[in-house]
C-alpha positions as CSV (number, residue, x, y, z in Angstrom):
1,M,-7.3,-14.8,5.9
2,I,-7.5,-12.9,2.6
3,K,-11.3,-12.5,2.8
4,T,-11.3,-11.7,6.5
5,T,-8.6,-9.1,6.2
6,F,-9.4,-7.5,2.8
7,G,-13.1,-8.2,2.3
8,S,-13.1,-10.5,-0.7
9,H,-11.4,-13.3,-2.7
10,K,-8.9,-11.7,-5.1
11,P,-9.4,-8.3,-3.4
12,I,-8.8,-4.9,-4.9
13,I,-7.3,-2.5,-2.4
14,A,-7.6,1.1,-3.4
15,M,-5.2,3.8,-2.3
16,I,-6.3,7.0,-0.5
17,H,-3.4,9.3,-1.3
18,F,-2.9,12.2,1.2
19,G,-1.6,15.4,-0.2
20,P,1.6,16.8,1.4
21,L,1.4,16.7,5.2
22,P,2.8,19.2,7.6
23,G,6.6,19.3,7.5
24,S,6.6,18.4,3.8
25,P,8.0,21.1,1.4
26,L,4.8,21.1,-0.6
27,Y,2.4,21.3,2.3
28,D,-0.5,23.8,1.6
29,K,-0.3,26.0,4.7
30,D,-3.3,28.0,3.6
31,G,-5.5,25.0,3.1
32,G,-4.2,23.2,6.2
33,M,-5.2,19.9,7.5
34,Q,-8.9,20.5,6.7
35,K,-8.2,20.6,3.0
36,L,-6.2,17.4,3.2
37,I,-9.1,15.7,5.1
38,D,-11.7,17.0,2.7
39,L,-9.9,15.8,-0.4
40,A,-9.3,12.4,1.1
41,A,-13.0,12.2,2.2
42,A,-14.1,12.8,-1.4
43,D,-11.8,10.0,-2.6
44,I,-13.2,7.6,0.0
45,T,-16.7,8.3,-1.2
46,A,-15.8,7.7,-4.8
47,L,-13.9,4.5,-4.0
48,Q,-16.6,3.0,-1.8
49,N,-19.4,3.9,-4.3
50,G,-17.3,2.4,-7.1
51,G,-17.2,-0.9,-5.2
52,V,-13.6,-1.5,-4.1
53,D,-13.0,-4.2,-1.5
54,A,-10.7,-2.3,0.8
55,V,-8.8,1.0,1.0
56,M,-5.3,2.0,2.2
57,F,-4.2,5.4,3.4
58,G,-0.7,6.5,2.2
59,N,1.3,9.7,2.4
60,E,2.0,9.8,-1.3
61,G,2.3,13.6,-1.4
62,D,5.2,13.8,1.1
63,R,7.9,14.3,-1.5
64,P,10.9,14.1,-1.2
65,Y,10.2,10.9,0.8
66,L,11.7,10.1,4.1
67,L,13.2,6.9,5.3
68,K,12.3,7.7,8.9
69,A,9.0,9.3,9.7
70,S,9.0,12.9,11.0
71,P,7.0,13.5,14.2
72,Q,4.8,16.2,12.6
73,S,3.9,14.2,9.5
74,L,3.2,11.0,11.4
75,A,1.1,12.8,13.9
76,A,-0.8,14.6,11.1
77,M,-1.5,11.4,9.2
78,S,-2.7,9.7,12.4
79,F,-5.0,12.5,13.1
80,A,-6.4,12.5,9.5
81,V,-7.0,8.8,9.5
82,G,-8.8,9.1,12.8
83,E,-11.0,11.8,11.4
84,L,-11.8,9.8,8.3
85,K,-12.2,6.2,9.5
86,R,-15.7,6.9,10.7
87,M,-16.9,7.1,7.1
88,I,-15.2,3.9,6.0
89,K,-17.5,0.9,5.6
90,I,-14.9,-1.6,4.3
91,P,-11.6,-2.8,5.6
92,F,-8.8,-0.3,5.7
93,G,-5.0,-0.3,6.0
94,V,-2.2,2.2,6.3
95,N,1.3,2.9,4.8
96,Y,3.7,5.6,5.9
97,L,6.4,5.9,3.1
98,W,9.0,4.6,3.7
99,D,9.1,3.7,7.4
100,P,7.9,0.2,8.5
101,V,8.0,0.9,12.2
102,A,6.0,4.1,11.8
103,S,3.6,2.3,9.5
104,V,3.0,-0.4,12.2
105,A,2.6,2.3,14.9
106,L,0.0,4.1,12.7
107,G,-1.8,0.8,12.1
108,V,-2.0,0.1,15.8
109,A,-3.2,3.6,16.7
110,S,-5.8,3.7,13.9
111,G,-7.2,0.3,14.3
112,A,-6.3,-0.7,10.7
113,R,-6.5,-4.3,9.6
114,F,-3.3,-4.3,7.5
115,V,0.0,-2.4,6.9
116,R,2.0,-2.1,3.7
117,E,5.7,-1.2,3.6
118,I,9.2,-2.2,2.6
119,F,10.3,-4.3,5.6
120,T,13.3,-6.3,4.3
121,G,16.4,-5.9,2.2
122,V,19.0,-3.2,1.6
123,Y,18.5,-0.8,-1.4
124,D,20.3,1.8,-3.5
125,S,17.4,4.3,-3.7
126,D,16.5,7.8,-4.7
127,M,16.3,8.5,-0.9
128,G,19.8,7.3,-0.2
129,L,21.0,4.0,1.2
130,W,17.9,2.2,2.5
131,A,18.0,-0.5,5.2
132,P,14.5,-1.1,6.6
133,D,14.1,-2.7,10.0
134,A,11.6,-5.6,9.9
135,A,12.6,-6.9,13.3
136,S,11.6,-3.7,15.1
137,A,8.3,-3.4,13.2
138,V,7.2,-7.0,13.9
139,R,8.2,-6.7,17.5
140,L,6.2,-3.5,17.8
141,R,3.2,-5.4,16.5
142,A,3.7,-8.1,19.1
143,D,4.3,-5.6,21.9
144,C,1.0,-3.8,21.1
145,N,-0.9,-7.2,21.1
146,R,-2.0,-6.7,17.4
147,S,-1.2,-10.1,15.9
148,D,-4.3,-9.6,13.8
149,L,-2.7,-6.6,12.0
150,K,-1.5,-8.2,8.8
151,L,1.9,-7.1,7.4
152,M,2.2,-6.7,3.6
153,Y,5.9,-6.9,2.6
154,N,6.8,-5.1,-0.7
155,I,9.9,-7.1,-1.8
156,N,11.0,-5.0,-4.8
157,A,10.9,-1.4,-3.8
158,E,9.9,1.4,-6.1
159,F,12.5,4.1,-6.7
160,A,15.2,1.7,-5.7
161,S,17.4,-1.3,-6.6
162,P,18.3,-4.0,-4.2
163,I,21.9,-4.3,-3.2
164,G,23.2,-7.8,-3.8
165,D,22.4,-10.5,-6.3
166,R,19.8,-12.6,-4.6
167,S,16.9,-13.5,-7.0
168,I,13.4,-12.1,-6.4
169,A,12.4,-15.7,-5.6
170,A,15.0,-16.0,-2.8
171,R,14.0,-12.6,-1.4
172,A,10.3,-13.6,-1.4
173,K,10.9,-16.9,0.4
174,S,13.2,-15.2,3.0
175,A,10.6,-12.5,3.7
176,V,8.2,-15.2,4.8
177,F,10.6,-17.6,6.4
178,S,12.9,-15.2,8.4
179,S,10.8,-12.0,8.6
180,L,7.2,-13.3,9.0
181,A,5.5,-11.6,6.1
182,D,1.8,-12.2,6.0
183,V,1.4,-11.0,2.4
184,V,4.1,-10.5,-0.2
185,L,3.8,-7.7,-2.7
186,V,5.5,-7.4,-6.1
187,S,6.0,-4.0,-7.6
188,G,7.0,-2.3,-10.8
189,P,9.9,0.3,-10.9
190,M,7.8,3.2,-9.5
191,T,4.3,4.3,-8.6
192,G,1.8,3.6,-11.4
193,E,4.2,1.4,-13.5
194,A,3.1,-2.1,-14.1
195,V,4.6,-5.1,-12.3
196,E,6.2,-7.7,-14.5
197,T,3.9,-10.7,-14.7
198,G,7.0,-12.9,-14.9
199,N,8.1,-11.7,-11.4
200,L,4.6,-12.3,-10.1
201,T,4.6,-15.9,-11.4
202,V,8.1,-16.6,-10.0
203,V,7.1,-15.3,-6.5
204,K,3.7,-17.1,-6.5
205,N,5.4,-20.4,-7.5
206,V,7.8,-20.3,-4.6
207,L,5.1,-19.1,-2.1
208,P,2.1,-21.2,-2.9
209,D,0.7,-20.9,0.6
210,T,1.3,-17.2,1.1
211,P,-0.9,-14.5,-0.5
212,V,1.0,-12.6,-3.3
213,F,-0.4,-9.3,-4.5
214,A,0.5,-7.0,-7.4
215,N,1.4,-3.7,-5.9
216,T,1.7,-1.2,-8.8
217,G,0.5,-0.5,-12.3
218,V,-2.6,-2.6,-12.4
219,N,-5.2,-1.3,-14.8
220,I,-8.4,-2.3,-16.6
221,N,-6.4,-3.7,-19.6
222,N,-4.1,-6.0,-17.6
223,V,-6.2,-6.9,-14.5
224,A,-7.4,-10.2,-16.0
225,D,-3.8,-11.3,-16.5
226,I,-2.7,-10.0,-13.1
227,L,-5.5,-11.8,-11.2
228,G,-4.8,-14.9,-13.1
229,I,-1.6,-15.1,-11.2
230,A,-1.9,-12.9,-8.1
231,D,-4.1,-13.3,-5.1
232,G,-5.1,-9.6,-5.1
233,A,-4.0,-6.1,-6.2
234,V,-3.3,-2.7,-4.8
235,I,-4.4,0.2,-7.1
236,G,-3.8,3.9,-6.8
237,T,-3.0,5.7,-10.1
238,H,-5.4,3.9,-12.4
239,F,-8.4,5.1,-10.3
240,K,-7.5,8.8,-10.6
241,V,-8.9,11.2,-13.2
242,D,-7.0,10.7,-16.4
243,G,-4.9,8.0,-14.7
244,D,-2.8,10.8,-13.0
245,T,-1.4,9.9,-9.6
246,W,-1.9,13.5,-8.3
247,K,-5.5,13.9,-9.3
248,A,-8.7,13.0,-7.5
249,V,-10.3,9.6,-7.7
250,D,-12.7,9.2,-10.7
251,Q,-15.7,7.1,-9.5
252,A,-16.7,6.2,-13.1
253,R,-13.2,4.7,-13.7
254,V,-13.5,2.8,-10.4
255,S,-16.9,1.4,-11.3
256,R,-15.8,0.2,-14.8
257,F,-12.8,-1.5,-13.3
258,M,-14.7,-3.2,-10.5
259,D,-17.4,-4.4,-13.0
260,K,-14.6,-6.1,-14.9
261,V,-13.1,-7.6,-11.8
262,G,-16.5,-8.9,-10.8
263,K,-16.7,-10.8,-14.1
264,I,-13.2,-12.1,-13.6
265,R,-13.9,-13.3,-10.1
């Protein structure tokens, strides 16, 4: 399933971060949708030329983040992905922050192979009290006849702390057993910050038959250790110019990273 969905053993999934979409406070009304699409297209070219295995669209620029998608931003992201997918030669996925139902809807509409989001748990977050709805998201996938659309469950949300005292191992097992996760993701405290290898090890030990990926903070210095534990990784910030989340993708950084991954694999 990993190779079929993500294009490789121990895959590297690179983020395509959209700038602020319509409805977001930072949306560039002068540049409009065309500017967003042009910037994303340049990132896609750099990532594919750099040799990543798969890409994932995310609305990273839509700060402050919503817990339920707005109609205008979800429609805009769907339009942009539709315009850009024709240039993608590798598997792609989608992620609407922080709404699992909207993410699945976007995945269905765009023909994506996978979706990433927070599906389970309850959190004390920067966005307020956060209770995602895995049941509605998984039922939507079934209703749309897209059992092939793989769902990646981030089990320790960035910008948030889980309410309750269940261990990360218990939350990981429950995400698969009761909520039907296809892939489990382990994150650091926020975008670009490294996941704790101890958490990765714990989750992989309790889910030996489920793919477990590192979701944040993977870089050229720690990727060997990360892939020694995890089944793959999602990378955004490290591939940007100067390692800055809000800058464009740096193809040379991508190429150096993927050369090292090739030797590790």
